[in-house]
N, C-alpha and C positions, 0 to 999 in steps of 0.2 A: 502493499499499498505505500505510496508516495504522491504526495502534493507538491506542486509547481507552481510559483505566481508569475504569471506572464502580461501584466497589467494591474494597474492600481496599486501598484508596490511606493509607498511614497509618493504617492499620487493620486489623483481626486478624479481621473478621467480614465478610460479605457481598460476598465471592468474585464479582468480573463484569468481565471484560474483552472487546473487541470489536475484533475484525480486519477491514478492509475490503481486500478486493482482488477484481479484476475485477469490480467492481460489486455483489459481493455481501458482506453482513456476516454474520460468525460471531462467534456469544459463545462465549467459553470459561468456563464455569462462571456459573450465574447465582442466589448464596444469599441468604438474609435475612442483613440487618443487625440485631445481637444488644448487648446491653448497652449501652456509651457508646458504640458507633460507629451504633446505631442514630439513623436521619433521618425518613424516611417509606418505609415498606417497600413498601407501595401507590402509590407514584407511579414510574416507570419514567422515565428522563432520555432516552429514545429512543422510537421506536416500536416495539412488538413486531412489528408486523406487517410492519416492514420486516426484520425479521431472518430471514435463511436458514436458518443451522443451528444447534446447540448442540452444544458438547462438553462433558462431564462428567469433572471428574478424578478424583473420586469420591462417596460419598453423603450426607456429612456437610450437615446443613443448612445450614450458612454457606456453603456450596457449591451446595447444589441448590435449596435451601427457598421460592424464588419462581420456578422454574418451571412450578406449577401456574397462578402469576398469571399469566405469560409467555404461556403457550395463552390463558387466560380472555379476556385480551387483545388476541389477534389470531395468535399466531406459528401459523403452519400448516407449519412445516418438519421435519426430523428432527432426532431427537438420539443423538448417538456417546457411547457407554461402553464398558465393559469388561463381560463376562457378567453378573458377580457383581455389581457397581454397579449393574447393569439391576434385579437381584434385590432388593437392598438398598431400591434405591429405590420398589419398588413399596409396601414397606410403612414407610418414613420418611415417606414425603408423604403417605400415607395419615394417619399417628399427626400429623404437622404440619397437615392439615385438621380434625383432629378438634379440635385445640386451638385452631386458627383461630375455628370455631362454636362453643366452649365460652366461648372470652373474648368472641365478641362476643354469646351469650347474657348474659352475666353483666353485661359494662358495660348492657347494656338492660333489665336488672332494676332496675340503679341508674338508670339514666339517667330509664328512666319515671317513678320517683316524681319525680326532678328536673325534670322536664316536659323533659327533652333528645330531639332527634330520636334514631330508631334508628340503630344502626350496622349495617354488612354486616361480613361475616366476608371476609378478605384474601382466602380462595378456601375453598372447600366441598369435602368429600370426593369428591363427583362431579366436581368439577373436576381432584382429586389423579388420580383414575381414567384421566381423559384422556391422561395421561402415558404411561402404556403404548402409546397406540396410535403415537406420534413415535419409540418408542426401537429405535435401531439397535445390536446390541450387538457386541464384536469380543473376540476373544484378545490378550494382550499379544504384541507384536512385527509382529502382522499390520499391513501398507501398507493402507491405504483411499484411496481416491479419491474426495474429495467433490465436485469437478467439474474441470474441467479448468482444470491449472494448477496446484489446489491437492491435496498428498497430507497426510496425517496417521498418526502409529502412536504406539500407546500402550505406553508401557514402566513398569516396575514401581516402584514410588514407594515402598513399604514402609510405608505409612504406616497402614493398612488393608486389609484382604482385599478385592481390586479396584480400590486404590486407583494413579492412575497419574501420570506426567507425560505430557507431551502435546508429541511432534515435531511442528511443520509445515514441509513446504516449499512456496514459494509460487513463481513465475512471470508477471509482468506486464510487459507492454512490452519483453522482452526482458530484464529484470532478474531474476536471481533472487536470494532468500534463504531462510535457514532461523530460526524463532524457535520455543524452546521454552519452555513453561510448566512449570514445575516441579511445580505442585501442590502440597500439603502433601507435606513429604520427610519419609521418617520415621526412626525413630532405630534404632540397631541392636542386635542380639542380644535382641530383642524374640521373647516367646512366639508360637506359630502361624505367624507370616507371614515370608515371607524378607527380609532388611535390601534397603534402596534399590538397583536395578540403574542404573548409569551410562550418563548420556547423553554422546554423543564428539560434539562442534563444532555451533557454531551461530553466526547471526551476532546472533543478539538472545537475551535469556535473561531471561522473566519469572518472579522467585525469591522463593518465599518466605521470611519471616524472624523467625518468632514468638520463637525462642529464640537470636536473631542475636546478644545483646549479653551472653551468659552460656553455661555449660556445663552439664551435668547433673551432679548427687552422683554418687560410684562408688558403686556399688550391689554389695556380696558377693556375696548370693542374692537376688532378691525373693521368693523363697519363704519362706525363711527370716527376711526382717524383718520381713513382715505377717505372719507366725503368731506372731514375738514381739509386736507388737502388740495380738494379737488375745487370743493366752493374758495379758497382762497386765491386760487389759481386763476379762475373763473374768473374772478372779481377784478383778477388785473387785465384781464381779455386774451390771457395764456391760452395754451394747449397744456394736457397731463401726458407726457410720452410715458407706457408702462412696456420697457422690454420684458417679454413674458414665454418661459418655454410654452408650446403651442399644446403639450398633452398635459392634463393638470392643473398646471399653473391658474394657466388662462380660463377654464372654466371653474375653476375657485372666483376669480376675478368676478366674471359673471353673476356670480351667486350673488358676491356680495354688490353688485351695482343692481340686481334686482331688489335686494331690501333696503337699497338708499332713497332708492325711486319708490317703493312702495311707502315706505315712513318718510320722505318729504326732507330728507337730510342734507340735500343740496340746495339752500336756501339762493342764492343768485341765480340758479337756472338750474330748477326743477325737473325740467321735459330735455335733459341736456343729453347729449349724442355720443353713443359708444362705440367705436369702429374697431373690430376686429380684423387686421389687415393680415392674414396669414392663412392662405388655403389649407395647411395643413391641419392650423386650429379649428377650421371651419368643421372638415372631416371628422377631427377626434369629438367635436362638439356633438357631432349625430351620435357615434357609438356612446358618448356619457349621456345621452337621450334615450338608449335602447333599454334592453333586459339588463336590470342590476343588481337582481336579486341575489342575496348574499355577500355584497359589497358596499351597500348605502351605509352611513350610519341612521339613527333614530331619528335625528331632527330632518334631515333630507328625505328619509322616507316618511315622514309626517307630511312633509312638503307636499309629495306625489301624491297621498292620500287624501290630500284636499282639493287634487285637480289641478293644482299649479305645475306650471315648467319649471324644472331648476335653472335654467339657463339664459331664457328668452324674457323681452320685456319691451313695451315701446320705447323707440329711441335706439334699438342696436342694428349696426351696420354690419353686415359681413361683406367684405371686400374680395375678390376674386382674381381679377387680371390686374397686370402689374398697371396700367392706365387707368382704374379704378385707384388704386393704391396712390399715384400720382397726383390725382385731382384732391386729395387728400389736405394735400399741403398748397392747394390753390386756394381752397375755401379758407378763408380769413375769420368764420367763425370760431368759438371757443369748444374744444371737442376733449373726448379722452380717446386715444389711440393705442390698443393693447397691439403690440406686434411682435416678432420671434426675431432673428433669436433670445434666449433668455440672458446671456454673457455678451448679447452685442456684438460678437465674431463672424457673423455672419447675416445674410438675409434682409429684409424690409427694413427693419426697425434701423439701421444704419441711415438710411435717405431720412429717416424720421427726426433721427437725430442731428444729421445734416442741417436741417432746415429749421430745429427748435431749440438748439443748444445753446446759440449764440444771441437769443433773446432771453433779457431777463424776466419779462413778464410769466415765460414757462417754467413749467418742473419736470424733472425726470425722476418717476418713481421704480425704484430696484426692489421687486420682490421673489429674489431666489439669490441662492450663490451665486456668487462672482469669482471664479477661479482666477490663479495667478498667471498674469500674462494678457488676461482677456481687456478686451476694451473698458468692459461694467468693470472691472476692478480699479483701472486707472481712474473711471471717473471716482468711481467711492473715495479713492484714495486722495483726491482732490486735482488731478490734472487743472492746469489752465486751461489748456488747449489740446485739441487731440487733431488727427490729420485722417478726411475722410477722402477719398475719391480723391487723391491727390490733391487735397486742398485744405489747407489750416484753418481748424473751426474755433471760435472762443468761444470758453467754456460758461459763461454766463447766465444761463436757466439754473433755478433751485435745484440741488441732490438730494432725493431722498432716498434712505437706508429702513425699507419698512420690512425689518426683522421680523416683525410676528406673523408674516406668512410662508414662513422657511417652512418646508415640507421634512426639512429633516430633522432628527432629535438633538437636540443639544446635549451638552457634557453631562448634565446629572440624569437625563431621560435617558442617556445610554446607557449609565451606570446602573440604573434602574433597571433596565433591559437584560444586563449580563448579571444581574442579583438574580433573575429568576431561572437563569441558567446553570449557576452555577453551585448544585447540591446533588451530586458533590462538585468541586470544583474541577474545572477543566482542566487535562494536562499540557493544554498551550493555547494561547488565544493568540491570533495573527491578527495585528492593525493593518489594516489598508484603508484604500478610498479618502486618504486627506492629504493635505500638503506635506510635504516632507516633516516638515519642524511638529505640525498637528500630530502625526503620527507617534513621533516620538514622545511627545508632550503628555497622548494621552494611555500609550504601553506604558510608559512610567507610572502615570496614575493607578492605571491598573495593579502593577507590581507593588505600590503603597500600600492597596490596599488587601496584598497575600496573593494575587493571582499570577500565573505563568504568562506571562506576556512580552511580545516584542513584534516591533515593524519591519517584515521582512525585505528583503530588496528584490529585484528584479532576477525574476530567473532562479532565486533560492528553491532548493529542492528538499522536501523533509518527509524524512521515513514515520510514518503513521503509525506502524506496527511497533516501532521501536522507540517513537518520540526523540529521536535525534536527527540532527540535520546534516545532509549529504552532501549539500553542494551549497557553499555560500553563494548569494547574489551579487549582481553587480550595480554601482553605482551609477544612475543615469544623470547628465548634464541638464538641468533645465532647459527650454530652446528659449534664444532671444526672441524679442517680440517687437514690431516696430512703430508701438504708441507712443505718441508723446511722452513722458516721465512728468512729475510734478515739478517743481520749482527751477532751479537754475538750469540742470541740465536740458529740460525742453526750451527754455529760451535763445542756451548757446547753440543748440541743434537749430533752432530756427533762423540764428543769426549765422552758422556757417552754411545753410542753406540759401539765405540771400545773398552772403558775399559769393557763393558759385554762380551766382544767375547776374551779378555784377561782373564778373570775371568770364562770364561768357558773353555779354555784351562787347565787352575789352574786345574779346576774341575776333567777334564778328566784324566789331568794329574797324578793328586793322587789316579786313580782307584786301589784300590789292597793296599793302603799304610793303617799305623795303626788306628783302629777303633778310639781310643781316637782322634789323631789329625783330624780325616774325622769330628766327632761328633762336634768338637769344631769349625773348621769351618764352619760348618752344622749352630751352635748356633749363631756364629757373624752374617751370611747370614741375617738370621731371625729378630735378631736385627734390621738391616740396611734396611730390607724391611718396619717391623713394623713401622719404625721411619718414614719413606716415606710414608707409606699408611696413617698414621696421620695427614701426615705437610698439 
């Protein structure tokens, strides 16, 4: 019995772990690396055709986004997940594939002019469509025998509709072990979805730690506090821009907006318009409006019983085409725009930021975790200007970090979750799915509570039968990002760009000048360039 970490090791995204037992290989999640976590999504550090099964904890792309590539590279086995996750995967992976195709097309347009060879998309829409052929879905609590000696069960993780922790029981050579993969553990008292269910007893736990170093700020009322931000912004004539994950978070926001309108909380404009500018969010909302038996919390069930719709209300506008999206920024009336992606690293949200960040009367409201190296994180850290579509944009809008909406458990609730597992205490807790520093902090917190815990490195291999490490992992350097940072570095970079443009103007103005002068300038420029190459 072996466990190898192929993702989310001292990183927030790219979740991918591999269990080997009885000659079979089982992947738990196969997600895209994003932001600073990204290395090379196109390359697996294992042979996809040797993987026998995939278990998906939930539909978010950092847990599922490389599954189409896995199939494209030779995987032929079954993919197990919950019923609702299976439905969400169908739209999320199609959307991800569309983005991959668009990115490749854009790179090839630029590359052709530069004489570079064409690039292929990570996977295509056709590749993503093949995922459905491999899916096997189950309900919470149902025990599934993958093969002789290995059984699994999905337990509600309370993070997203359909999200699950995975219990896995294994027997090999007379040795029996139970390992639990937490998936993403949800926050408590979230709208729509239930609180995380407890898991009791395990020999090993692979546990997320996104907020393992801090607690969420207390929020008296999600609806009232968000309504106040909207009301204040509309009073100034601005827009409220909300970068949001298309699946889960957007539907929660619509739930809040329905309550706001019902209770008349936005006094300056009770009939305000809410625009959901994300085709993926629109498709996901249709799924969230379907058969949710076994997934909804009691409050949401009561709303449904009263005959109300959870996610629709007067003033809701769903945009589909890019033309409709562009028109939102031509309309001068105040509105709420909810758009993907949630960390601002891709998608239509970047266009809305370009048109609204520089306006003092506007507000940008973050409602989810912002990974290191993402544009969202830079804005939260106080960037004074950012670069979007080749243009420097001043950050004058009000920036809000609405932590009360986090779908991840905070430190205290993570500790509460593991307290339910530890009877008896696990032999080892592997702390994953967090920024490198956070995984170490949370692992140390667990050790202080008397629990054996450590934060594995990428490609660490652990013997589950003997409770020993077989191979140490490797440290992965974080990816550098191109967004402007805060304070002096961004100003200095901007000055450097201006100096470069001035230099280009001088060079162009010198066309037709004396050869001796041009050679002298060229020699001086080469000397400066070589100096900085060696620096």
